[in-house]
C-alpha positions as CSV (number, residue, x, y, z in Angstrom):
1,M,169.8,81.0,160.1
2,G,169.5,84.3,158.3
3,R,169.3,87.6,160.1
4,N,165.6,88.3,159.4
5,E,164.4,84.7,159.6
6,I,161.6,84.0,162.0
7,R,161.5,80.8,164.0
8,L,158.1,79.4,164.9
9,R,157.8,77.4,168.1
10,R,155.4,74.6,167.6
11,Q,153.2,74.0,170.5
12,K,153.0,70.4,171.5
13,V,149.6,68.7,171.4
14,S,148.4,68.2,174.9
15,S,145.1,67.3,176.5
16,G,144.6,70.9,177.5
17,R,145.1,72.2,173.9
18,I,142.7,69.5,172.6
19,A,140.1,70.5,175.2
20,Q,140.2,74.2,173.9
21,H,139.0,73.0,170.5
22,R,136.3,70.6,171.7
23,N,133.6,73.2,172.0
24,Y,134.4,75.0,168.7
25,G,130.8,75.1,167.5
26,E,129.6,76.6,170.8
27,L,132.5,79.1,170.8
28,M,131.6,80.2,167.2
29,E,127.9,80.7,168.2
30,R,128.9,82.8,171.1
31,H,131.3,84.8,168.9
32,E,128.6,85.4,166.3
33,R,126.2,86.6,169.0
34,D,128.9,89.0,170.4
35,V,129.6,90.3,166.9
36,R,125.9,90.9,166.2
37,L,125.5,92.7,169.6
38,R,128.5,94.9,168.9
39,R,127.1,95.8,165.5
40,I,123.7,96.7,167.0
41,V,125.3,98.8,169.8
42,K,127.6,100.6,167.3
43,T,124.6,101.4,165.0
44,F,122.6,102.7,168.0
45,I,125.5,104.9,169.1
46,Y,125.8,106.4,165.6
47,F,122.1,107.1,165.5
48,L,122.3,108.9,168.9
49,I,125.3,111.0,167.7
50,I,123.4,112.0,164.5
51,A,120.3,112.8,166.5
52,A,122.2,114.9,169.0
53,L,123.9,116.8,166.2
54,L,120.6,117.4,164.5
55,V,119.0,118.7,167.8
56,M,122.0,121.0,168.4
57,F,121.7,122.4,164.8
58,L,118.0,123.1,165.3
59,I,118.6,124.8,168.6
60,V,121.3,127.0,167.2
61,R,119.2,127.8,164.1
62,R,116.2,128.9,166.3
63,W,118.5,130.9,168.6
64,E,119.9,132.7,165.5
65,E,116.5,133.5,164.2
66,K,115.3,134.9,167.5
67,K,118.5,137.0,167.6
68,V,117.9,138.4,164.1
69,N,114.2,139.1,164.7
70,A,114.9,140.8,168.1
71,K,117.4,143.3,166.8
72,P,116.0,146.9,166.8
73,Q,115.5,148.5,163.4
74,T,118.3,151.1,163.9
75,G,120.8,151.7,161.1
76,L,118.2,151.2,158.4
77,V,117.8,153.9,155.8
78,R,114.7,156.0,156.5
79,T,112.4,156.2,153.5
80,L,110.8,159.6,152.8
81,E,107.6,160.2,151.0
82,V,107.4,162.6,148.2
83,S,105.4,165.1,150.3
84,E,108.2,165.2,152.8
85,L,110.8,165.9,150.2
86,N,109.0,169.0,148.8
87,Q,108.6,170.7,152.2
88,P,111.2,173.3,153.1
89,K,113.5,172.5,156.0
90,S,113.0,174.7,159.0
């Protein structure tokens, strides 16, 4: 036998192994139900994650807008009218 050769042990046919395959149709139905349920749960979780991210985005956006609107108007260049420019400084 070669160094990398794999030997397969054949399992003998017994009444227990035969009994495992008797309800194959029922097992497949149960499996399909489980797969369907997992898919629904996975889709629901993805929807919740996307909804949570969207809500977080909207909260941060509103918070930033309030922050910008609440800032005092300091640091802006004061505009002068023409009449103020022509008056002599005292």
